[in-house]
N, C-alpha and C positions, 0 to 999 in steps of 0.2 A: 502163466509166466512165471520160472522159479524171480525168487528173492535175490540171487547174484545178477540175474539180468536186469529185473526192476531198478534195482540198486545201481549200476551202470548207468541205464537210462537214466535216472536223475542228478547224477553225480560226473557221470563220465564228459559229459562238455564242459563243465567246470574245473575239472581237471585237465582236461585239455587245452583250454584256454589259459588257463596259467603255466601249463609248461608251456605253451606258445609264448606267451609273454616273458617267460623268464628265457627263454631262447632267443629272443627279440631285443632283450636288455642287454643279454650276453655279447651280444655283438658290437665290435669298436665303430661307432656310429661317428661322423665326423659334422657337425653342424658349425653353420657361421652364423653370427649377431650382426643386427643391426646395428648404423651408427649411433641411433635414440635408445636401442634398449641396451646399448653397455653405457649411455649417459644415464639412463634410468637405473642403471644396477651400481652405478658409480655414486649417487647420491642417496639411493634407497634406506641403506642401514636396514634391511630386511634380513632375518635370522638364516632364510635360505641363500641369500647372497653369502653369509660368511659364511655357511656350511659346504659352499660348493668350492668348485675351483676352476670351471671351463672361461665363466664369462673375467674373471682376474687375467688369467692368463692374456686370453685376446685383449682384453683392455689394454696393460700395462706393454703388449706390445704395439700399442697407437696411440701412446703419448700419456697414458693416465697413469698416476704414480700412487702408491698406499700411504693414506693417512691414518696410522693406530692410535686408539684412542677407544674412549671409553663413551660416557651419557654427553662430555662437552660436546663432541661432534653433534649432535641432534640440536643444538641451538641456534639455530639458522636466523642470523641478524644481518644486517647490510656488510656487515664486515667478514661475513663469515667466509674461510678459505675456498670455498666451492663457489659462491658468490662472485669475489672479486678476480676466481682466474677465469669463470663464463663472461661475468662483465668486458672483462681487456683480454678477453681472445690470448690468452697466454697458451705456452707450447707445451703446456700439461694441464692437466686435470684431476683435481685430488677423487683415489678411491676411495671411500669411506668405511673404515671398518672397524666396527664397536660399538657398544651399546650400553645401556646401564648393564654395569655387573661384568664386564669384559675386560679382563686381566690379562696380564702376560702368559699364564699357560693357555687358556683358549686363542689368544694370539698367534703361541708358537705351533699350537698343532694345527692353526689355520694356515699356518705359513708355508705346509708340506708342499713341495711341487708347484710353488707359486713365487719362483724367487722375481726379483726388480731390482733392478739397477738402480734406484734410489729411493728412499722412503722418508718419511718426518711418522717420528714417536711424539705424543702428548702422554709423558709419564707422570700419573697423580701420584703423589705421596701419600694420599687417601689410600691407596692399592696396600701400602706395605702395613697393614695392622698384624697384632697377635695370630689373628688365624689366619691372614693372608686369604687367599680365592674363596667365594662364596661354593660351594657344591652347586646349592640350585640356582646361583646366576649361572656357573658353568655349563649347565644342564641345557639351557637354553642357546650357548652356543657348539655344543659338543656334536660332533658329524661323523660317524662312521669309516666316509670315505677319508678323512682326513688321519682319523685313527690307524686306516690301514695303509696310507700311504707311509705313515712315522714306522709301523711294526718293518712293513717291507723295504724302509726305507736304513733302519736301523743296521749300522755296520758293526763288526766284532772286531775292530780294531784299537787298539792301545789310544787311540785320538779320538775315537769316539764313544767309546764304553763306559766310561765314568757319566758322560752327561747323558746317553741313552739308557743308562738303570737309573738313574736320576727320574728323568722324565717318566721313564716307565710305573715308578714307585708313586709321584704325584699323581699320572693321572687314575693308577688304580684306589686314591683315597677319593677318587668322585664317583660316585653309586653308577652315574649315568654310562659307568664305560662298562657294568655287569651285562646288562642290555642284550649282549651278544657273545654267547660262548666262547666262542674260538676267539677272537678279538681279548679277554677278558684273560683267558689260559696265555695267549701268546704275550700278552703283557705282563706275567705273573713270569713266564720264561725270561723276558729280557729284564726283567727286575733282577731276577736272582743269577744272570750272567750267563745265562744256557739260550742257544739261539734255537728258534724256531724250527719243528721238523718239515721236511718237505711236501706232508701230505696239509699239512697247517698254510706252508707258503703257498701250495698249489691252490689252496680255497679261499685265501685271501686274494690273490688273484683273481679270481673272479669274480667274487663279491665286489671288489674295488670297479672292475669291470661294468656290473650292475649300477654301482653308487654313479659312476662315472656318467653312465648314459641315462639315466634317471636326473641328474646334475644337468647335464646338456638340453635337456627337453621341459625339464619343469620348471627349474628356478627362474626362467625369462617368463614363467607365467604368474609370477610372485612379483614384479615389483611395484614400487611405490613412487609415484612418476611425482618429483617435486621441481619441474622446470618452472612451473606458474611461480612457484614459490621463489623460486632463485629469480626469476626476470621482475617478479616486482620489488625484491629487496634492490636488486640492482638496478632498479628506475631510479632509486632515489643517487644514486652516484655520480658524482661529474661525470661527462661521458669521457675525460679524459684523465689519465691517472696521474693525478698527484699527492705528496703525503700531506699537504696544508688543506688540500680540497677532500680529498677523504678524512682528517681530521675533522673535519667542518662540519660534513655530512654524518660522522660518528656520532659526534657531541649532539647536534639537534635533534639523532633518532634517540640517541639516552636520555636526551633531556625530559622530551617528551614520553620515554617508556617507565620513568625511573619516580613519579611524583608521588607521595604521600606515604612514603614509608622512611625511619630515620637508619635503614642502612644502604641506601642509594640502590638499591636492585630492581627487579623489574615488577612493575605494582600487580602484575597479573599472577605471578610466584606466589608472592608476598601475600595477596588476598584470600591463594588455594590454597595455598603450606603452612602458613604460615600465624596462624588466630592463636588471638589472645590467649588462652589456657595452656596451648602448644608453646607459644613463647617465653611463659612461664616455667615453663617446666622444662627447656634446654638451656635455663641462664646457667652456667658455671658445669653445664651438662660434660664437658669435654676437656676437664683441664687436667684427666689423669690418661688420655689418648697417646698413645706410642706408636708410633711409624719406623722406629728406629731397629726394632728386634723384630722379624716377620718371615716366614716362609716363603714369602713375594720375592726376597734379593736374589733366592734361587730359582724362582721361577723365570725373574729377568733374565737369568744369565742365559736360561734356557734360549731366551729371545736372541739375544745376542751370541749363542752359539750359533743360529740359524743364518744371523746376518752376517756373520764370518764367512760361512760355509758358502753361499750364494754371492759374497765379493758385493755388496749391497751398500752405497754409501747414505750414511745416515742421521738425519739432523733430529734431536730431542729437543722436546720443549718442555719445562717444569713450572706450573701455573704456581699460581699463590693460592691463597685461601681471602676471602672480603674481610680486609684487616676490622672492620666495625660487627661484623657477625663472629670472628675468631677473640674481639677482647669481650662481647656478647656470655659466648659459649667458655670462655677460659684455655681456649688453645695454647700451648704453650709455643712462643715463636721460636725460642730456644732448641726443643726439642723438634720443631719443624725444619729449624735452618742445619741441625745433624744430621737429619734424615733425607735431606739436601747434600749433604757433605757425603754423604755415606754412597747415596746412587752418583754423584759425580766421580766419587774416586773408582768404584765400580767400573763405569765408562771412561775415564780416562786414563787408566794404567791399562788398559788392552788398546787404546789406540781410537776409543770412540770421542772424539774431542770436538765435534760439531754439537753442542750442547747450549741453547739457548735458556739462562736460569731466570724465572720472570718472578721466582717463591718470594721477594720482598715487595714486590709491585701489589700487594692489596689492596693499599691504603690511595691508591691513584684513581681518581674521579672517573667514573662510568668506565673501569678495568674491569669489573665483574658484574656479570649478567645475575647471577643469585649470587648465593652463598659460597659454593666453590668452583662454579663454573666462568669460563673467559667468557667477554660480552665487548661490543664495540668495541672501545680503547685497548682490551685487550688484546682482540683478534688483529687488530690495526697492527700492535706491534709484533704478534708474530709474523703477521706477513713482510715485516722490518728483516726475517732474516730467513723465512720462508724463498720469496721472494730471488734473494741473487743467491742462494742453496740453488735454486731450483737452474739457474741461468748460467750457472758453472758447467763448463762440461765436467764428464762421467772423469771421475777416473778412477781404477782400482785400488782400493784402498787396503791396507797392510795392518792387521789384526794382530794383536796377540794374546788369544785368550787361554784365560788360565783356569782351573777348573776349585781351586781356591775357593772363587765365589758360591761354589756351589757347596760349601761346606755348612756343617753346623755351625761351627767356630766366626765365619763369616756375616750368615743370618744373625747370630747373637750379639754380634759386634757393637760396641758402645763406644769406646774409646777412639777416633779417628784422625789421621792426619790433614792439615789443613792442605783445601782444592784451592790456588790461585788461579782463578777461569771467569774474566767477568761478560759480561755483555757485549762490551766494546771488545773488548781482544773477539767474540765470535763474530761480531760486524766486521771487524777491520779483516778477517780472513776468508771471510766469505766474499768480500767485496773483490778480493784481490785477482 
């Protein structure tokens, strides 16, 4: 037997199997998802769900609303948005998008071809560091499917060109986009203001089809079932919704969970993450922290660009820092206020005026679960804005996107105009 024949007998079946699989994945398969699997996906916060889009698209059509954020969404206490929506059978269910390290750039890329009528964004000033998005954290959420969508949707028009180039340049700063040569090369072309070639477009459409098929069939197999935990937390709440009843349940739970530490945070977090040696090291460690100058402001603007394109009504939540922790680490309240004002100015000047600013509430009892994340009374305060926002009938918003917020000038701007918008104003507007 000739060597070529032997090699074919060994490797031929493998090559045929691979080609057959590629052919199957290249077909435009349809997939239905059960009610239970969509709920699991919405609460699971797995990176596979974040990197996909099929389950998001189906869920949004069935009353799910994206809640964009980062690690605070993982803190499931009895006042968590998913717990409240499930317990009281609300007309919406939060679809939790984000986890530790997910910031504006990752969220923007994930929004491609997954529009929604409404959305809630928990925008943390801690994202706005001088370095901005951590490349390693971005890698956790990077999806070639989302990148392909972005490239194929990038329009060479005056209205879109500047934002697309900025987005491409930021993505090119992330090592994970170099994993596939064609995507990397296409981003280089968009960043340079040059359209991608026909061959690249054909190839990316084919690859996108494969990514989409993989997403439809495999994402639903990697879900985290949090229903038992959600039901367990919901059982602690009164059967009938009332603010007074929820406040009582919130404080009862918080009092039990925050014993034995000076910061009024969850005891388990304190014991696990803040030992005596580390506490000593962290005292005064945040005196020089700066959230006013950051590439994140331009990344955040990309997020706003996408919301404007999708005509999405958005409620923005700005959380505080635990006041006792802030004092201990020396984090400047003046700096934090300036960063918050800058974020609000960027939003309001472009028509995003549903903002619930909680940045000064870090001193309130049982408001923060740990050093920087909302908990108990904090989530209950969030619900006072989320509930009326969701009850409002959708009306197509009018935004005035300004490319100035993509510039270095804005990213480094320190002196800002005062923005007059209070929580009272927001709640009054939402309850109309």
